[in-house]
Phi, psi and omega in degrees: 000336180297323179296317176296321180299316179298315181296314186287321181288339181278349184277149173278126184204048176295149180315127181094346180230051186273356187302319180302318178289321179301321180292323177296314181294319178303314181296322181292321189262350181308320182295339183247002186270141171273336178199144175228131181233135167251117185272174184301332180278341182111359174298147176249120182246122184240120184259134165239119182291145183249184178292325182241105182273003177279348178233155182229140174246132175246130177243124185239133171219139187267140183272340189277156176231161177291157179191204184223148177235137182290130178255322175195165182235127180287162174302331181285347181101353176289143185250122177268146185225164170237163183281149167242102187090187186278096184269132166267102189296323180296314181293330184275343185285153179060045176238160171278141178233158178228131177276162180301331180274004176096358178286136180254153175201184173237141180253128186225165175278147174301143182303133175089353179281127179284148181307321182289345179255003187283122175237169182302325182283000175255010176261143176229156180246135177249113178258011179088012181279143181273343179199176183298318183302315181288327178294319184289347174287342183245327186221142178230168176302133182097345177291150188240144178221167176214164176300142182299136181302144178207132172229112186240123174287132175255209179286148176060238184252023184256143181226151174240145178194163168273151174068022165305332172274097008231039179299326181287333171296318176297322178298312181300315181295313180297317179299317179297319179298322181284327190258340186288155171280199180298122179296153177294322180232166169304125188239124178257116173269109187249125179254108195265162178248161169056033175292325186289350179240028175122027177051044188285317185293324184292336182295303178294329178296318179293325176296322179294311184288321185052062186286154169275327179226149181213143176226127173266153175236120181204173179276162172215160185296135177241176185298115176247152181303127178085354180268112182272357181247049181301134177272314177222173179237135178297136176086002183256010172107182180298142178258117177270115184288132171266312180199161163219193185287350183250349189205147163250116186290150179302129178299326178301315182290315179301313181294320181294317178298320179296313180298319179294320178298317179294315182297318183268003181056045178264126179300134180212163175212166178259149179242118171241101188258120184280001182213178174076176180195163181222183177295350179307314187295319182288326176292320182300326187256006181286138177059234179274002179092165180207170174279113187237145176212186184210136169255119185253146179258117179303131186215132175268151171060045181300143183064038172229169178284359183231043175303139189232133180229169172244125183298337176295322177293320179300316178295319179297319178297317180294316180297320180292319178296315179300318179299319179293317180300315185282327187257345177084177187270342185219000000 
């Protein structure tokens, strides 16, 4: 899985520009796919036929990451930006950034802005241009950038990177597609777009698939220093979601994932998240609805350039997903 993690985290995939990552995933999964569809929004849908084609399972992980879009360029050459998705301006400042066209710059706070007052619209990008004319030769209004990719091994089995949200969900899904045996049902591995701006891509994808069962893969908050309201703990296994602010997960799915984890001796924990949302909610309510749940990957420092995971948790999530794919929901 580490090889997939390196490939996926290195791709440019800001919301609305997910195609580079979609092409990487398509190439990885083509050898095991019975069908691959790219829909009008840019979602990538990969089918593996199952033993029972009368039922369908949809697995969703989002390809997009947060980033910045150029709003205007000063006469001095400084570039003003707005957020694409939920930006933590303090965490994003004083970082290297890369535009979709390959131009590099540094993103900094406007001079004199206090950290407690720092918002995305108070960040500017310096690409080394001496004036607006020279800046506009490289970057224009509407161009999009993100923090430069980084994957850093920490102690033991832990790694830090930007955009683990939700590249590691994509990793778990792709790994499961590659490693699982014959699925219990026709299974659609769906790599969605525009999750960071309202779970937009998963909605039409779920309408197309019309699943009986659905599982989302996404990150969730883990134990950070000084946080007394830990949702999950790093290194303690796959997180089976009970709820977040957008969804109450199907009891059928929660119970089945729990039983499989116990049976297969897969480390697990429960996730009760008082905020946030994932593609789970849009799949649950698509068409006539379905039994939907979520396997979450414990992650520290979400929406920062140093999101941190434990590869043991990643393996547990993949093992649990594979068990569900092969054994079914009931």
